[in-house]
N, C-alpha and C positions, 0 to 999 in steps of 0.2 A: 714936073720930070720925075719921076720917080727916079732913087739910084739905085736902077736892078731890080725892084720888086723887094728890095729888103726888109720894106713894112708892112708890105701884104701877105708875107710869109710867115704861114704860121705852122705850130708842130703839129705833126701829123698823130693821131693815137695808132699805136704798132699794137696788130690783131695778134693777141695771144693765141697760144695752137691752145686746145683743149688737152684736159690734164689724161695723161697715160694712166692706162686702167692697172691696179696695182696689182702685178705678177706674182703669180699664189706659188706657196713654197709645191716642195714635190708630192708633201703630201695632203694636202687640202686639195690639191689637182686630182690626185689619184681618188682620194674620199668622194668628189664630184662625180667622176667616171662610176664609182660602184653603184654610187648613188640613184642615177640616170641607170644604170643597168638595170637594177634590182626593181626600180620605179616600171620599166620596158619589160619586164619577166611577167608583174603583175597585170599589165597591161593585155600580152599577150595568153595567158594561163585561163582554161576552159575549165569552170567559166572564169568570167574576168573578176580579179580580186581588186577590191579596193584596199589605200590602206589600211582604212579605220577597220577593216576588217580579218587583216592578215593577224596571225598568231606562230606559236614558236613551231608548230609544224609544218607550216607553210614555210618557214625561212630553212629546215631540215629539207624541203624536198628543196628549194632554193639550192643548199648547195651541192645537193645529190645530181643537181640537174647540171652543176659545173664540174664537176668532176668527168665529162666526156670531152672538155678542153683542157687537162691536166697534162703535164710532163714530168711526173713523176711516177716510175717505176716500182707497183708495189705486187710483192709477188702472193700466189695464193699457195693455204696451206696443201696441198699436193705437188705442190714445182719442187724441183728439184735442188732451186735455190734458193728456198725461202729459207729466212735467218741469214741468209750473207749478204753484208754490206758491198762488196763487189765481188758478183757474178762472172764468170769467166766467161761468158757466152749467152747470148741474148737469148729471150725466151717469149713463150707469148701469153704473156700476164696483161693483164690492160692495165693502161696508166690512169692517174687517179691525181687529184688535185693533192699537193702535199700539206700536212696537217698546218706546219705554220705560217701558210699564204690562206687555210682558211679562218687560223684562229685572228690574223690581222684581220682580216678583211671583217669580219666581225665586229670586229672594236673599231673601226670606221662607219660603219653602217650602225650601230650603236649611237654613235656621236653624231651622226647624218640627220639621224630621225631625230633626236633630241634638239639638234639645232634648226630644224626645219618649224619648230613650233609646239613637237608636242609634247606632253607629258612625261615624264621616265618611265611612272608609275606602268604605263600602258607598251612600254619598248618591247617588242618582240623578239627583239634583237637579245633581249639581257633574259629572257626566262633561262629558268632551270632546266628544261627540256635543249635547250643549243646546248648548254654550258657541259650537260650530260653529255650528249654527240659528238661533239669537241674530242673529250675525252676520251672516249671511247676509238676516236680515230686515230687519236694519238698512241692509243696502247696498243690498236693493231699493225698501223705502221710500224712501230718501234719492233715488232717482233717478226711482221713479214721481211723488213728492209736488216733488221738485226743494228738497230744504231737506234739507244735508248736515247730518251726524250729528258733530259734531269732540267728542272724548273731551279732558274738562277737564283739565289739565297741573296734579297738584300741585306747591305751592311746598317747596324744599326749603330750610328755614331751618338757617339757619348760623351758627355759632359768633360770639360778640362776637367783636373783637380785643383781647388783652392789652392791657391798660391801658399807657403808657409809662412807661420807667424814669426813675425822678428823676434831673437834672441836677446836679451841683453846679457851683457856678459857682467861678471861678479864683480870684476874692480869696479866699475862706472856703478853698479848698485852701491858698494861700502861706500863711494865716496858722495854719492845724492844724500844715505841717510845721514853720513856724517856731517855734512855741509848744512840739513835740512833741520837738525841737532846743535848746531851751534848758535844759531840767535836766541834758543831758549837758555843756552848754559850763559853765552852775555848776558840776557837779560837779569837772571837772579847773580849774577857775580855783581853788576851794577847797582843793581840792590841793596846787597850786602855794605860795599864800600860805600855806599852813598853816607856822605858827612849827616848827623843827626841835627836836629836844629838847635840853636843855642837858647840853654835855659834858664827865664830872667829868674831870678832871687829877689826877693823886698826883705831888708832888716832895719829895724827900728834902734836907732840910738836917742840919746837924751837929746840931740837937739835936734831931731826929726827923722824922716824917714828918707833910705840912701837904698837906691834899687841898682843891684851891681849883674853883670851879664857872665855867665860862665862859660864857656865853650865844653861841648860835650867831646867827652874821649871817641877818639878815632875807633871802628872796629876792626879786632885782631882778625875775625874768622879770614880765610883765606878759601877759596875755592879749586 
């Protein structure tokens, strides 16, 4: 009889939950919505357009189409509040998409086009005609609203200057030169004061030859 069925009990594998999809950033979510909106615009176009046949002119047409959903008051040239940033009363001038919104939209669509596998050379959002149109919209809205758009200048980071070279003190340089010359002087003194080897002389006498050794005189030179 098994004791409580402990031997038969086996650990059952725990079912793991599927990984949650990575949450997109605000920029990525907006870029996906803008891309889907543009593709929907191409499908509803008359005649329908494909992405391969899309050009810069179609992109400008898409930007003008978005003006009906704009929320920025752009005064006409004949309006009494033309050029005033804060008009005191409402006027019948139409609402438009702000230049900053259109510029950011084109940047997201340009990135989405290349991320979808298309070549950057055929990107209709990067065509020169689109850049000219955005510049014209910026200048026109700046005059109509009385709000100049100034391009932010990027600050150039300069490399830090090199550290100054360490300066050697004059006293230390003199001590180093005197200490380097000291061994040479000592060597010269030792060579001058060294005793000369003994000189051996041989004298002949009547009974034979006798060798005598005479010590050399010490040097009297001083250093």
